[in-house]
Backbone atoms as SQL, in Angstrom:
CREATE TABLE atoms (id INTEGER PRIMARY KEY, chain TEXT, resi INTEGER, resn TEXT, atom TEXT, x REAL, y REAL, z REAL);
INSERT INTO atoms VALUES
  (1, 'A', 1, 'MET', 'N', 9.453, 3.184, 4.484),
  (2, 'A', 1, 'MET', 'CA', 8.296, 2.845, 5.294),
  (3, 'A', 1, 'MET', 'C', 8.595, 3.051, 6.783),
  (4, 'A', 2, 'ASN', 'N', 9.797, 2.655, 7.193),
  (5, 'A', 2, 'ASN', 'CA', 10.154, 2.816, 8.606),
  (6, 'A', 2, 'ASN', 'C', 10.141, 4.279, 9.030),
  (7, 'A', 3, 'LEU', 'N', 10.537, 5.151, 8.118),
  (8, 'A', 3, 'LEU', 'CA', 10.547, 6.579, 8.419),
  (9, 'A', 3, 'LEU', 'C', 9.126, 7.106, 8.635),
  (10, 'A', 4, 'ILE', 'N', 8.190, 6.631, 7.819),
  (11, 'A', 4, 'ILE', 'CA', 6.794, 7.051, 7.965),
  (12, 'A', 4, 'ILE', 'C', 6.234, 6.560, 9.296),
  (13, 'A', 5, 'ILE', 'N', 6.559, 5.325, 9.655),
  (14, 'A', 5, 'ILE', 'CA', 6.080, 4.778, 10.930),
  (15, 'A', 5, 'ILE', 'C', 6.646, 5.573, 12.098),
  (16, 'A', 6, 'LEU', 'N', 7.922, 5.874, 12.054),
  (17, 'A', 6, 'LEU', 'CA', 8.550, 6.648, 13.123),
  (18, 'A', 6, 'LEU', 'C', 7.934, 8.042, 13.222),
  (19, 'A', 7, 'ALA', 'N', 7.731, 8.679, 12.084),
  (20, 'A', 7, 'ALA', 'CA', 7.124, 10.014, 12.075),
  (21, 'A', 7, 'ALA', 'C', 5.708, 9.968, 12.640),
  (22, 'A', 8, 'SER', 'N', 4.962, 8.930, 12.297),
  (23, 'A', 8, 'SER', 'CA', 3.599, 8.788, 12.798),
  (24, 'A', 8, 'SER', 'C', 3.579, 8.651, 14.314),
  (25, 'A', 9, 'VAL', 'N', 4.483, 7.856, 14.844),
  (26, 'A', 9, 'VAL', 'CA', 4.566, 7.681, 16.298),
  (27, 'A', 9, 'VAL', 'C', 4.885, 9.012, 16.977),
  (28, 'A', 10, 'VAL', 'N', 5.820, 9.749, 16.425),
  (29, 'A', 10, 'VAL', 'CA', 6.202, 11.047, 16.998),
  (30, 'A', 10, 'VAL', 'C', 5.025, 12.023, 16.945),
  (31, 'A', 11, 'ILE', 'N', 4.293, 12.017, 15.840),
  (32, 'A', 11, 'ILE', 'CA', 3.132, 12.901, 15.702),
  (33, 'A', 11, 'ILE', 'C', 2.073, 12.574, 16.745),
  (34, 'A', 12, 'TRP', 'N', 1.788, 11.286, 16.926),
  (35, 'A', 12, 'TRP', 'CA', 0.768, 10.900, 17.905),
  (36, 'A', 12, 'TRP', 'C', 1.214, 11.202, 19.338),
  (37, 'A', 13, 'ILE', 'N', 2.505, 11.049, 19.617),
  (38, 'A', 13, 'ILE', 'CA', 3.012, 11.403, 20.951),
  (39, 'A', 13, 'ILE', 'C', 2.842, 12.899, 21.190),
  (40, 'A', 14, 'ALA', 'N', 3.130, 13.710, 20.169),
  (41, 'A', 14, 'ALA', 'CA', 2.966, 15.162, 20.299),
  (42, 'A', 14, 'ALA', 'C', 1.496, 15.520, 20.510),
  (43, 'A', 15, 'ALA', 'N', 0.595, 14.829, 19.815),
  (44, 'A', 15, 'ALA', 'CA', -0.843, 15.088, 19.983),
  (45, 'A', 15, 'ALA', 'C', -1.298, 14.728, 21.394),
  (46, 'A', 16, 'ILE', 'N', -0.828, 13.601, 21.899),
  (47, 'A', 16, 'ILE', 'CA', -1.188, 13.187, 23.260),
  (48, 'A', 16, 'ILE', 'C', -0.636, 14.175, 24.281),
  (49, 'A', 17, 'TYR', 'N', 0.601, 14.626, 24.064),
  (50, 'A', 17, 'TYR', 'CA', 1.200, 15.615, 24.968),
  (51, 'A', 17, 'TYR', 'C', 0.368, 16.899, 24.988),
  (52, 'A', 18, 'GLU', 'N', -0.128, 17.303, 23.823),
  (53, 'A', 18, 'GLU', 'CA', -0.953, 18.502, 23.748),
  (54, 'A', 18, 'GLU', 'C', -2.291, 18.289, 24.465),
  (55, 'A', 19, 'LEU', 'N', -2.822, 17.077, 24.393),
  (56, 'A', 19, 'LEU', 'CA', -4.101, 16.787, 25.035),
  (57, 'A', 19, 'LEU', 'C', -4.019, 16.741, 26.557),
  (58, 'A', 20, 'ILE', 'N', -2.869, 16.355, 27.095),
  (59, 'A', 20, 'ILE', 'CA', -2.778, 16.243, 28.548),
  (60, 'A', 20, 'ILE', 'C', -2.481, 17.584, 29.225),
  (61, 'A', 21, 'LYS', 'N', -2.259, 18.608, 28.433),
  (62, 'A', 21, 'LYS', 'CA', -2.084, 19.948, 29.006),
  (63, 'A', 21, 'LYS', 'C', -3.416, 20.433, 29.556),
  (64, 'A', 22, 'PRO', 'N', -3.378, 21.335, 30.519),
  (65, 'A', 22, 'PRO', 'CA', -4.635, 21.945, 30.993),
  (66, 'A', 22, 'PRO', 'C', -5.349, 22.648, 29.836),
  (67, 'A', 23, 'SER', 'N', -6.653, 22.735, 29.933),
  (68, 'A', 23, 'SER', 'CA', -7.478, 23.282, 28.849),
  (69, 'A', 23, 'SER', 'C', -7.036, 24.675, 28.397),
  (70, 'A', 24, 'LYS', 'N', -6.645, 25.506, 29.332),
  (71, 'A', 24, 'LYS', 'CA', -6.264, 26.873, 28.982),
  (72, 'A', 24, 'LYS', 'C', -4.950, 26.934, 28.208),
  (73, 'A', 25, 'GLU', 'N', -4.109, 25.932, 28.357),
  (74, 'A', 25, 'GLU', 'CA', -2.808, 25.929, 27.683),
  (75, 'A', 25, 'GLU', 'C', -2.838, 25.181, 26.353),
  (76, 'A', 26, 'GLN', 'N', -3.926, 24.467, 26.075),
  (77, 'A', 26, 'GLN', 'CA', -4.008, 23.703, 24.832),
  (78, 'A', 26, 'GLN', 'C', -4.165, 24.630, 23.637),
  (79, 'A', 27, 'ASN', 'N', -3.469, 24.293, 22.564),
  (80, 'A', 27, 'ASN', 'CA', -3.578, 25.031, 21.319),
  (81, 'A', 27, 'ASN', 'C', -4.445, 24.196, 20.384),
  (82, 'A', 28, 'SER', 'N', -5.681, 24.625, 20.178),
  (83, 'A', 28, 'SER', 'CA', -6.627, 23.813, 19.408),
  (84, 'A', 28, 'SER', 'C', -6.201, 23.665, 17.949),
  (85, 'A', 29, 'ARG', 'N', -5.618, 24.701, 17.364),
  (86, 'A', 29, 'ARG', 'CA', -5.155, 24.594, 15.967),
  (87, 'A', 29, 'ARG', 'C', -4.025, 23.575, 15.843),
  (88, 'A', 30, 'LYS', 'N', -3.120, 23.600, 16.789),
  (89, 'A', 30, 'LYS', 'CA', -2.019, 22.636, 16.788),
  (90, 'A', 30, 'LYS', 'C', -2.556, 21.225, 16.966),
  (91, 'A', 31, 'LEU', 'N', -3.521, 21.069, 17.854),
  (92, 'A', 31, 'LEU', 'CA', -4.112, 19.757, 18.113),
  (93, 'A', 31, 'LEU', 'C', -4.846, 19.223, 16.879),
  (94, 'A', 32, 'ILE', 'N', -5.574, 20.081, 16.198),
  (95, 'A', 32, 'ILE', 'CA', -6.272, 19.675, 14.977),
  (96, 'A', 32, 'ILE', 'C', -5.270, 19.288, 13.895),
  (97, 'A', 33, 'ALA', 'N', -4.209, 20.066, 13.760),
  (98, 'A', 33, 'ALA', 'CA', -3.190, 19.759, 12.759),
  (99, 'A', 33, 'ALA', 'C', -2.492, 18.435, 13.062),
  (100, 'A', 34, 'LEU', 'N', -2.115, 18.224, 14.312),
  (101, 'A', 34, 'LEU', 'CA', -1.446, 16.972, 14.689),
  (102, 'A', 34, 'LEU', 'C', -2.357, 15.771, 14.481),
  (103, 'A', 35, 'THR', 'N', -3.624, 15.907, 14.838),
  (104, 'A', 35, 'THR', 'CA', -4.566, 14.811, 14.671),
  (105, 'A', 35, 'THR', 'C', -4.790, 14.508, 13.189),
  (106, 'A', 36, 'SER', 'N', -4.890, 15.538, 12.378),
  (107, 'A', 36, 'SER', 'CA', -5.097, 15.340, 10.942),
  (108, 'A', 36, 'SER', 'C', -3.901, 14.655, 10.288),
  (109, 'A', 37, 'VAL', 'N', -2.711, 15.140, 10.583),
  (110, 'A', 37, 'VAL', 'CA', -1.506, 14.547, 10.005),
  (111, 'A', 37, 'VAL', 'C', -1.291, 13.137, 10.545),
  (112, 'A', 38, 'GLY', 'N', -1.578, 12.932, 11.814),
  (113, 'A', 38, 'GLY', 'CA', -1.454, 11.603, 12.400),
  (114, 'A', 38, 'GLY', 'C', -2.409, 10.612, 11.769),
  (115, 'A', 39, 'THR', 'N', -3.633, 11.042, 11.525),
  (116, 'A', 39, 'THR', 'CA', -4.623, 10.184, 10.886),
  (117, 'A', 39, 'THR', 'C', -4.202, 9.846, 9.460),
  (118, 'A', 40, 'LEU', 'N', -3.725, 10.835, 8.728),
  (119, 'A', 40, 'LEU', 'CA', -3.268, 10.603, 7.359),
  (120, 'A', 40, 'LEU', 'C', -2.090, 9.637, 7.322),
  (121, 'A', 41, 'SER', 'N', -1.131, 9.823, 8.205),
  (122, 'A', 41, 'SER', 'CA', 0.030, 8.928, 8.218),
  (123, 'A', 41, 'SER', 'C', -0.370, 7.508, 8.615),
  (124, 'A', 42, 'THR', 'N', -1.308, 7.374, 9.544),
  (125, 'A', 42, 'THR', 'CA', -1.791, 6.052, 9.942),
  (126, 'A', 42, 'THR', 'C', -2.523, 5.381, 8.783),
  (127, 'A', 43, 'LEU', 'N', -3.282, 6.151, 8.031),
  (128, 'A', 43, 'LEU', 'CA', -3.982, 5.614, 6.864),
  (129, 'A', 43, 'LEU', 'C', -2.990, 5.129, 5.805),
  (130, 'A', 44, 'ILE', 'N', -1.946, 5.902, 5.567),
  (131, 'A', 44, 'ILE', 'CA', -0.914, 5.506, 4.601),
  (132, 'A', 44, 'ILE', 'C', -0.245, 4.209, 5.035),
  (133, 'A', 45, 'ILE', 'N', 0.088, 4.118, 6.306),
  (134, 'A', 45, 'ILE', 'CA', 0.730, 2.903, 6.829),
  (135, 'A', 45, 'ILE', 'C', -0.199, 1.703, 6.677),
  (136, 'A', 46, 'THR', 'N', -1.460, 1.875, 7.026),
  (137, 'A', 46, 'THR', 'CA', -2.427, 0.781, 6.934),
  (138, 'A', 46, 'THR', 'C', -2.602, 0.315, 5.494),
  (139, 'A', 47, 'LEU', 'N', -2.765, 1.245, 4.574),
  (140, 'A', 47, 'LEU', 'CA', -2.931, 0.875, 3.163),
  (141, 'A', 47, 'LEU', 'C', -1.693, 0.168, 2.621),
  (142, 'A', 48, 'THR', 'N', -0.527, 0.645, 2.989),
  (143, 'A', 48, 'THR', 'CA', 0.709, 0.015, 2.534),
  (144, 'A', 48, 'THR', 'C', 0.829, -1.408, 3.069),
  (145, 'A', 49, 'LEU', 'N', 0.478, -1.608, 4.321),
  (146, 'A', 49, 'LEU', 'CA', 0.537, -2.946, 4.897),
  (147, 'A', 49, 'LEU', 'C', -0.462, -3.895, 4.228),
  (148, 'A', 50, 'PHE', 'N', -1.664, -3.398, 3.907),
  (149, 'A', 50, 'PHE', 'CA', -2.637, -4.237, 3.213),
  (150, 'A', 50, 'PHE', 'C', -2.161, -4.580, 1.799),
  (151, 'A', 51, 'GLU', 'N', -1.568, -3.603, 1.102),
  (152, 'A', 51, 'GLU', 'CA', -1.023, -3.883, -0.229),
  (153, 'A', 51, 'GLU', 'C', 0.055, -4.960, -0.165),
  (154, 'A', 52, 'ASP', 'N', 0.941, -4.843, 0.811),
  (155, 'A', 52, 'ASP', 'CA', 2.003, -5.854, 0.955),
  (156, 'A', 52, 'ASP', 'C', 1.414, -7.218, 1.281),
  (157, 'A', 53, 'MET', 'N', 0.368, -7.242, 2.083),
  (158, 'A', 53, 'MET', 'CA', -0.241, -8.515, 2.449),
  (159, 'A', 53, 'MET', 'C', -0.868, -9.182, 1.229),
  (160, 'A', 54, 'PHE', 'N', -1.544, -8.404, 0.369),
  (161, 'A', 54, 'PHE', 'CA', -2.182, -8.977, -0.806),
  (162, 'A', 54, 'PHE', 'C', -1.186, -9.346, -1.893),
  (163, 'A', 55, 'LYS', 'N', -0.007, -8.730, -1.905),
  (164, 'A', 55, 'LYS', 'CA', 1.041, -9.110, -2.860),
  (165, 'A', 55, 'LYS', 'C', 1.564, -10.492, -2.536),
  (166, 'A', 56, 'VAL', 'N', 1.601, -10.837, -1.253),
  (167, 'A', 56, 'VAL', 'CA', 2.093, -12.143, -0.825),
  (168, 'A', 56, 'VAL', 'C', 1.110, -13.240, -1.240),
  (169, 'A', 57, 'LEU', 'N', -0.187, -12.923, -1.165),
  (170, 'A', 57, 'LEU', 'CA', -1.217, -13.907, -1.534),
  (171, 'A', 57, 'LEU', 'C', -1.257, -14.002, -3.017);
């Protein structure tokens, strides 16, 4: 789980770095890919945390 969280943070940092570039230097395909993978990893983390929370209850 820690590895997924770390990877997600790195992905979002890369996406933010791509967004702060000037418009002409931005790679839209790279930005779409980073955002998609970042969203998927965040969803996995969220679902896993909810599953763990309901196991405790």
